[in-house]
Structures are given as structure tokens and as C-alpha cells.
VEXDREN-2710 file (C-alpha; in Angstrom, 1 decimal):
% VEXDREN-2710
k/r/px/py/pz
1/MET/73.2/24.1/158.2
2/SER/70.4/23.5/160.8
3/GLN/67.7/25.9/161.6
4/PHE/69.6/26.5/165.0
5/ASP/72.4/27.9/163.2
6/THR/70.5/31.0/162.2
7/PHE/67.5/31.2/164.5
8/PRO/67.0/30.6/168.2
9/ASN/64.5/28.1/169.4
10/ARG/63.7/29.9/172.7
11/TYR/63.6/33.5/173.8
12/ILE/64.2/34.1/177.5
13/GLY/63.4/37.2/179.4
14/PHE/65.4/38.1/182.6
15/ASP/64.0/40.3/185.2
16/ILE/67.1/41.4/187.0
17/HIS/67.2/42.7/190.6
18/LYS/70.0/43.8/193.0
19/HIS/70.3/40.2/194.6
20/TYR/68.4/37.9/192.3
21/PHE/66.8/37.3/188.9
22/VAL/63.7/35.8/187.4
23/ALA/63.9/33.9/184.0
24/ILE/61.0/32.9/181.8
25/GLY/61.2/31.7/178.2
26/VAL/58.9/31.2/175.3
27/ASP/59.1/29.7/171.8
28/GLN/58.6/31.3/168.4
29/ARG/54.7/31.0/168.9
30/LEU/54.9/33.0/172.3
31/ASN/54.1/29.7/174.2
32/GLN/55.8/29.5/177.6
33/VAL/58.3/26.6/177.5
34/PHE/60.9/27.6/180.1
35/GLY/60.6/28.6/183.8
36/PRO/60.0/30.5/185.7
37/HIS/63.4/30.3/187.3
38/GLN/64.6/32.3/190.1
39/ALA/68.1/32.3/191.5
40/SER/70.6/34.7/193.1
41/ILE/72.9/36.9/191.0
42/SER/75.9/35.2/192.5
43/GLN/74.7/31.8/191.2
44/MET/73.9/33.1/187.7
45/ASN/77.0/31.8/186.0
46/GLU/76.6/28.1/187.3
47/TRP/72.7/28.5/186.6
48/ALA/73.3/29.7/183.0
49/LYS/75.7/26.8/182.3
50/LYS/73.1/24.3/183.4
51/TYR/69.9/25.7/181.9
52/LEU/71.0/27.9/178.9
53/SER/72.2/26.8/175.5
54/PRO/73.5/28.3/172.2
55/GLN/70.0/28.2/170.8
56/ASP/68.6/30.7/173.4
57/ALA/68.0/34.4/172.7
58/VAL/68.2/36.4/176.0
59/VAL/66.7/39.9/176.8
60/VAL/67.4/41.9/179.9
61/GLU/66.7/45.5/181.0
62/MET/69.4/48.1/181.5
63/THR/69.9/48.2/185.2
64/THR/73.1/48.2/187.7
65/ASN/73.9/44.5/187.2
66/THR/73.2/44.6/183.5
67/TYR/76.9/44.7/182.3
68/LEU/77.8/41.8/184.6
69/VAL/75.0/39.7/183.3
70/HIS/75.7/40.7/179.6
71/ASP/79.4/39.6/179.9
72/MET/78.4/36.4/181.8
73/LEU/75.8/35.2/179.4
74/LYS/77.2/36.4/176.1
75/PRO/79.6/33.4/175.3
76/LEU/76.8/30.9/176.4
77/VAL/73.8/32.0/174.3
78/PHE/72.7/32.7/170.7
79/SER/72.2/36.3/171.3
80/ILE/71.6/38.8/174.2
81/THR/69.6/41.9/173.8
82/VAL/69.7/44.9/176.4
83/VAL/66.8/47.3/176.3
84/HIS/66.0/50.7/177.8
85/PRO/63.4/50.2/180.5
86/PRO/61.2/53.3/179.1
87/HIS/61.2/51.5/175.8
88/VAL/59.2/48.6/177.3
89/SER/56.0/50.5/177.8
90/LEU/54.0/47.2/178.3
91/ILE/56.1/46.6/181.5
92/VAL/56.3/50.1/182.7
93/ARG/52.7/51.0/182.4
94/ALA/51.4/47.6/183.6
95/GLN/48.7/47.9/186.2
96/VAL/49.8/44.5/187.8
97/LYS/53.7/44.2/187.7
98/THR/55.4/41.1/189.2
99/ASP/58.8/39.7/188.5
100/LYS/57.4/36.7/186.6
101/LYS/55.0/39.0/184.3
102/ALA/58.0/41.4/183.6
103/ALA/60.2/38.5/182.6
104/LEU/57.5/36.8/180.5
105/THR/56.6/40.2/178.8
106/LEU/60.2/40.6/177.9
107/ALA/60.5/37.1/176.5
108/GLN/57.3/37.5/174.2
109/LEU/58.4/41.0/173.0
110/LEU/61.8/39.6/172.1
111/ALA/60.2/36.7/170.2
112/SER/57.9/39.2/168.3
113/HIS/61.1/41.2/167.3
114/LEU/59.6/44.3/168.9
115/LEU/62.5/45.3/171.2
116/PRO/65.1/47.9/170.1
117/SER/68.5/46.9/171.5
118/ILE/70.9/49.5/173.0
119/TRP/74.6/49.6/172.6
120/ILE/76.7/47.8/175.1
121/PRO/80.1/49.6/175.2
122/PRO/83.4/47.6/175.5
123/ILE/84.9/47.5/178.9
124/GLN/87.5/50.3/178.1
125/VAL/84.6/52.8/177.4
126/ARG/82.7/51.8/180.5
127/GLU/85.6/52.4/182.7
128/LEU/86.3/55.7/180.9
129/ARG/82.7/56.6/181.6
130/ALA/83.0/55.7/185.3
131/LEU/86.2/57.8/185.6
132/VAL/84.6/60.9/184.0
133/ALA/81.5/60.4/186.1
134/HIS/83.6/60.1/189.3
135/CYS/85.5/63.3/188.4
136/ASN/82.2/65.1/187.7
137/LYS/80.8/63.9/191.2
138/MET/83.7/65.4/193.0
139/VAL/83.4/68.6/191.2
140/ARG/79.7/68.7/192.5
141/PHE/80.8/67.7/195.9
142/SER/83.2/70.7/195.9
143/SER/80.6/73.0/194.7
144/THR/78.2/72.0/197.3
145/ALA/80.6/72.6/200.0
146/LYS/81.5/76.0/198.7
147/CYS/77.7/76.9/198.5
148/ARG/77.3/75.9/202.2
149/LEU/80.3/77.8/203.3
150/HIS/79.2/80.9/201.4
151/ALA/75.8/80.6/203.1
152/LEU/77.3/80.4/206.5
153/LEU/79.1/83.7/206.0
154/GLN/75.8/85.3/204.6
155/CYS/74.0/84.1/207.6
156/LYS/76.5/85.6/210.1
157/GLY/76.9/88.7/208.1
158/ILE/80.6/88.1/207.6
159/GLU/82.3/89.7/204.8
160/ALA/84.9/87.7/202.9
161/PRO/88.5/89.0/201.9
162/ARG/88.5/90.0/198.4
163/ALA/92.1/90.2/197.8
164/VAL/92.6/86.3/198.0
165/GLU/90.5/83.4/196.7
166/LEU/88.1/82.5/199.4
167/PHE/89.0/78.8/199.5
168/ALA/92.8/79.1/198.9
169/PRO/95.0/77.3/201.5
170/GLU/96.8/80.6/202.6
171/LEU/93.2/81.7/203.8
172/ARG/92.6/78.8/206.1
173/SER/93.8/80.7/209.1
174/TRP/91.1/83.4/208.5
175/TRP/88.4/80.7/208.7
176/ASP/89.9/79.5/211.9
177/MET/89.5/82.9/213.4
178/LEU/85.7/83.3/212.6
179/ILE/83.5/83.7/215.7
180/LEU/81.2/80.9/215.6
181/SER/79.2/78.6/218.0
182/PRO/80.6/75.2/218.4
183/LEU/78.1/73.5/216.2
184/GLU/78.6/76.1/213.3
185/LYS/82.5/75.5/213.7
186/HIS/81.8/71.8/213.4
187/CYS/79.8/72.2/210.3
188/MET/82.4/74.6/208.8
189/TYR/85.3/72.3/209.4
190/SER/83.4/69.3/208.0
191/ASP/82.6/71.4/204.6
192/LEU/86.2/72.6/204.4
193/SER/87.4/69.0/204.8
194/THR/84.9/67.8/202.1
195/LEU/86.4/70.6/199.7
196/ASP/89.9/69.5/200.4
197/PHE/89.0/65.9/199.7
198/ALA/87.1/66.7/196.5
199/ARG/89.8/68.8/195.2
200/SER/92.3/66.1/195.8
201/GLN/90.0/63.5/194.1
202/VAL/89.5/65.9/191.1
203/GLU/93.3/66.3/190.8
204/ALA/93.9/62.7/190.9
205/ASP/91.1/62.1/188.4
206/GLU/92.3/64.7/185.9
207/GLN/95.8/63.3/186.0
208/CYS/94.6/60.0/185.0
209/LEU/92.6/61.5/182.2
210/LYS/95.6/63.6/181.2
211/GLU/97.6/60.4/180.5
212/LEU/94.7/58.9/178.7
213/ALA/94.2/61.9/176.6
214/ALA/97.8/62.2/175.5
215/LYS/97.6/58.7/174.0
216/ASP/94.3/59.1/172.3
217/ASP/94.6/60.2/168.6
218/ARG/91.0/61.4/168.6
219/ILE/91.5/64.1/171.3
220/PRO/93.4/66.4/169.0
221/LEU/90.7/66.2/166.5
222/LEU/88.1/67.5/169.0
223/ILE/90.2/70.2/170.8
224/GLN/90.7/72.0/167.5
225/ILE/86.9/72.8/167.8
226/THR/86.6/76.0/169.7
227/GLY/84.9/75.6/173.3
228/ILE/86.1/72.0/173.5
229/GLY/89.1/71.3/176.0
230/PHE/90.6/68.1/176.7
231/ILE/88.1/67.3/179.6
232/THR/85.2/67.9/177.4
233/ALA/86.7/66.0/174.6
234/ILE/87.2/62.9/176.8
235/THR/83.4/63.3/178.1
236/ILE/82.3/63.4/174.4
237/LEU/84.2/60.2/173.5
238/ALA/83.3/58.4/176.5
239/ALA/79.6/59.1/175.7
240/ILE/80.0/58.3/172.1
241/GLY/82.3/55.3/172.0
242/GLU/83.0/54.6/168.4
243/ILE/81.9/57.2/166.0
244/ASN/81.1/54.7/163.3
245/ARG/78.0/53.6/165.2
246/PHE/76.4/56.7/163.8
247/PRO/76.0/56.8/160.0
248/CYS/75.1/60.4/160.0
249/ALA/75.2/63.4/162.1
250/ASP/71.5/63.4/162.8
251/GLN/71.8/60.1/164.6
252/LEU/74.5/61.5/166.9
253/VAL/72.3/64.6/167.5
254/GLY/69.4/62.2/168.4
255/TYR/71.7/60.1/170.7
256/ALA/72.6/63.4/172.7
257/GLY/68.9/64.3/172.9
258/LEU/69.5/67.6/171.1
259/GLY/67.2/66.8/168.4
260/ALA/63.7/68.6/168.2
261/ARG/60.4/66.7/169.0
262/VAL/58.3/66.2/165.9
263/HIS/54.7/65.6/165.4
264/ASP/53.7/64.8/161.8
265/SER/50.4/63.4/161.4
266/GLY/47.7/64.2/158.5
267/MET/48.1/67.6/157.2
268/SER/50.0/69.1/160.2
269/ARG/53.6/69.0/161.2
270/THR/54.9/70.7/164.2
271/THR/58.2/70.7/165.9
272/GLY/59.0/71.3/169.8
273/ARG/61.7/71.5/172.2
274/ILE/64.5/69.2/172.2
275/THR/63.9/65.6/173.2
276/LYS/66.3/65.3/176.0
277/SER/66.0/61.5/175.5
278/GLY/69.6/60.7/174.9
279/ARG/72.9/60.7/177.0
280/ARG/72.6/63.6/179.5
281/ASP/76.4/63.9/179.8
282/LEU/76.9/64.2/176.1
283/ARG/74.3/67.0/176.0
284/ARG/75.7/68.9/178.8
285/ALA/79.1/68.8/177.3
286/MET/78.0/70.1/174.2
287/VAL/76.1/73.0/176.0
288/ASP/79.2/73.9/177.9
289/ALA/81.2/74.0/174.7
290/ALA/78.6/76.2/173.2
291/ASN/78.8/78.6/176.0
292/HIS/82.5/78.7/175.6
293/ALA/82.6/79.1/171.7
294/ILE/80.1/81.9/171.5
295/PRO/82.3/84.7/172.9
296/HIS/85.6/83.1/171.2
297/HIS/84.6/82.1/167.8
298/SER/83.3/84.7/165.1
299/HIS/81.2/82.0/163.2
300/PHE/79.3/80.7/166.2
301/ARG/79.1/84.2/167.9
302/ALA/77.4/85.4/164.7
303/GLU/75.1/82.3/164.5
304/TYR/74.1/83.0/168.1
305/GLU/73.4/86.5/167.5
306/ARG/71.3/85.7/164.6
307/LEU/69.3/83.1/166.5
308/SER/68.9/84.8/169.8
309/SER/67.1/87.7/168.4
310/HIS/64.0/85.6/167.7
311/ILE/64.2/82.4/169.7
312/GLY/66.0/83.8/172.8
313/ARG/69.1/83.2/174.6
314/GLN/68.8/79.8/176.0
315/LYS/67.4/78.2/172.8
316/ALA/70.2/79.7/170.8
317/ILE/72.8/78.3/173.0
318/VAL/71.1/74.9/172.6
319/ALA/71.0/75.3/168.8
320/ILE/74.8/76.2/168.9
321/ALA/75.5/73.1/170.8
322/ARG/73.7/70.9/168.3
323/LYS/75.7/72.7/165.5
324/LEU/78.9/72.0/167.4
325/LEU/77.8/68.1/167.8
326/VAL/77.4/68.0/163.9
327/VAL/80.9/69.5/163.7
328/VAL/82.1/66.7/166.1
329/TRP/80.6/64.1/164.0
330/HIS/82.2/65.3/160.8
331/VAL/85.6/65.8/162.4
332/LEU/85.7/62.3/163.9
333/SER/84.1/60.6/161.0
334/HIS/86.3/62.1/158.4
335/GLN/89.4/62.9/160.6
336/GLU/89.6/66.4/159.2
337/ALA/89.8/70.0/160.2
338/ASP/86.6/71.9/161.2
339/ARG/85.7/74.1/158.2
340/PHE/85.2/77.0/160.5
341/ALA/88.7/76.6/162.2
342/ASP/91.0/79.3/162.6
343/PRO/94.4/77.8/162.0
344/GLN/96.3/80.0/164.2
345/GLN/93.7/79.4/167.1
346/VAL/93.8/75.7/166.5
347/ALA/97.7/75.8/166.8
348/THR/97.4/77.6/170.0
349/SER/94.9/75.1/171.3
350/LEU/97.2/72.1/170.4
351/PHE/100.1/73.7/171.9
352/ALA/98.2/74.4/175.3
353/PHE/96.9/70.8/175.2
354/ALA/100.5/69.4/175.0
355/HIS/101.5/71.2/178.1
356/LYS/98.1/70.5/179.8
357/VAL/98.7/66.7/179.5
358/ARG/102.4/67.2/180.1
359/VAL/104.8/66.7/177.4
360/GLN/106.4/63.6/178.7
361/ASN/103.0/61.9/178.2
362/LEU/102.9/62.5/174.5
363/SER/103.5/59.5/172.2
364/ASP/106.9/58.9/170.4
365/GLY/108.7/61.4/172.7
366/GLN/107.5/64.5/170.8
367/SER/108.0/68.0/172.2
368/ALA/105.0/70.3/172.3
369/LEU/106.1/72.1/169.2
370/GLN/106.6/68.9/167.2
371/PHE/103.3/67.5/168.4
372/THR/101.4/70.9/167.3
373/ARG/103.0/70.9/163.8
374/ASN/102.3/67.1/163.4
375/GLN/98.6/67.6/164.3
376/LEU/98.4/70.6/162.0
377/ASP/99.7/68.5/159.2
378/ARG/97.3/65.8/160.1
379/LEU/94.5/68.3/159.8
380/LYS/96.0/69.8/156.6
381/ILE/96.0/73.2/157.9
382/GLY/98.3/76.0/159.2
383/GLN/101.2/75.2/156.8
384/GLN/102.0/79.0/156.7
385/ILE/102.0/79.4/160.5
386/GLN/105.6/79.6/161.6
387/LYS/105.2/81.0/165.3
388/ILE/103.0/80.5/168.4
389/PRO/102.5/83.5/170.7
390/TRP/102.4/82.2/174.4
391/GLY/102.0/84.8/177.0
392/THR/105.0/87.1/176.8
393/LYS/106.9/84.6/174.6
394/THR/106.9/83.4/171.1
395/PHE/107.7/79.8/170.0
396/LYS/108.9/78.9/166.5
397/LEU/107.1/75.8/165.0
398/PRO/109.0/73.2/162.9
399/GLU/108.5/73.4/159.1
400/SER/105.4/71.9/157.7
401/LYS/105.8/68.7/155.6
402/LEU/102.8/69.7/153.5
403/THR/103.2/72.2/150.5
404/VAL/102.4/75.6/151.4
405/ASN/99.4/77.0/149.1
END
């Protein structure tokens, strides 16, 4: 086996921009041996086949084009490392920064083995993240349009009807009858159109997410946790990817930016606020879950009351979010029931989920009741549960295949 089978002979840094890139390479002694080369992004594939080899280690910073570059170069080179820009402080804090200097610094840091690589998700996870992000964007559009319409009513001193939801379709004629100037009417109709568009997009996105959730065996594991619905569950899975990337719960907590800042030097050790250095979407999802879990789950309500008395409400909610994320790690890693789970509450959540995603989307042609029982047996809980109250009705569950204790 030659040395090239185990070690690269060149380390090439790429400074990537929207329309072009700059590449410079160094050897193991940090001497420049390649480039600088500059070419357009559209020419990268042809350029890479001409100038790169399987003995080249490549490094790029995370940016808009990174996934494209990663997928294009990975089959052609020894390795490709993707780094988070704030982690490359020598470039970020440089007094003189040019494309060539940035590419050369990346190459030298890679050759010195000083660059921590970030995880590149597979295409399925990227697409799921994009869909979740689009849905959240449309929700924000809807909220912004509502805020502007509320502001319009306040500015004009108009009291809105209380019997009907202000933005319901049946109240649209009320908006038409408002006495406003032509420009105010124009802005009002623009916001109403934005609201209609955003709502239709959210409905379409959620329908797609429902179909995906019905086929994902990990979703029922998460929705058993109080405060986590199917949208939150999908957001968590899109952010995490594969749970086996995290050997312990603390690493997942750190990935979400929910871990505390620590200064441990000499004889002093202090902790501060959460780092907020991880994935924002995962952190927000867990805080939302905490806000829902606190009033509906006896264990987390007691924990919140205990913590809020001496650290305050906001910090207590963040602490509950961290605890819930630890539960998420255990549930996904071991595919087991939450040790604080109420079996009756879990059964109701699973039954509601089956109807939420539409029964016809469930795998193997299961009914909602069969799905609920199968998932309870999978979690090894609720063998004694026979009925699920649902509004004014009660539904009888199939018998459990597990032995009742």
C-alpha cells in the first residue's frame, strides 16, 4: 500500500463565492504547491476533473453553494472537509482579507489538522430541512400580514368584530366595507392577499409533511413526549438527522446551543447563559415544546415551578427545553418510552396523530386504533388501556400483544 492510500499529498483550500471560486493548495510542510486558480462555479466540474486528483484533501467554508461543491468534488478527491466560518478565526479576524489569502489559510489549517469538520446531511435531510424552513417562512409571512392589518385598524380607531375570527373568509366582506383612503385600501388588500397566499402555502407544506410523518417510524417515538406534535417532531428530526451522530445526550444539547457557557481556569469555575451556538431551529422547537409541556405534564410542571422560583420564568423554560431534549435523545437512541410518560396521554396523542396525518397515509393499511395499539406495544406501555376517550365518544383499542403486568 502506498502512502497515497492513507494520506493526501496536497491540501487545497477553496474560497467560494456566488459566481466564482479561488483555490490554492499546499503540501504537508505548508509550502504552496498549487494555484492560485480562479474559475466560475458553473465550470467547477470540468475544472476539478482537470486539476484535482484522488490524493487531494479539500476544504471549503459553509455557504450557499457548499452542498453543490461538496457533492461535485467528493467522488474526485481524497477527502472534503466543510467548516463553519466562525470556527476559522484566522480568516474572520484578519486585518487584510482577500480571496487568495482566505483560500491559502484554509489549506494551511487543513494541512495542520486544525479544522473541525461539520456534518454534511444526506440529500433527504437537506430537502426536509428546506421544506420545514419554507413552511416556517410562510407562517412568518402570515403573522406579519396579520400584524399590519391589526395596526391599520388601531390607527383608524376601528373596533373589530369579536364573534368571528378577524381573518376568517366569512368576514372578508366586513373588510371591504371599511372606510379607508385609496392608498390604505391598496395596502389592506395587499396584506389580505399575502395572508391568503401564505395560508395556502402552509396548508400545502403541512400536507406534504403529514405524508412524510406517516411513513417515518421515528415520529411516534417523539410525539409520545408531551409538548411535541408532528410538526415539532419533524423539525427536530430535520435538524438532528441521524441520532447516532450523538454518542451522548450532552452532545445533542450542545448541538442545539442549549448548553451553558463554562469558564474553568485556575481555581475558578463559572457557568453562564446558554451558548446559542448550535442549530436555531432545534433550539426554538424545544423551547416551544417546553411551553406546551409545562401546563400539561405533571413532572415538567413541577420542575418548572421548582426552577422558576429561584432562576426566573424564562431561564426555567429554557431549562425544561434542555431536559426535553435529553428525553428526545434517550427516546430516539433506545427507541423506548419516556420514563415520565403517562400511557393514557400517549395513547391519546398517537390516536390524534393518526387522524392528523390522515389514516390512509399510515403504513400497511392500519386503522387509527390499530396504529395506536401497535405503537403502544412498541413502546411497551399501556397494555392495560382498553379505551380512548375522544370528544363525546369513546373508542375501544385492540388487545395488546404484550403480557399485562
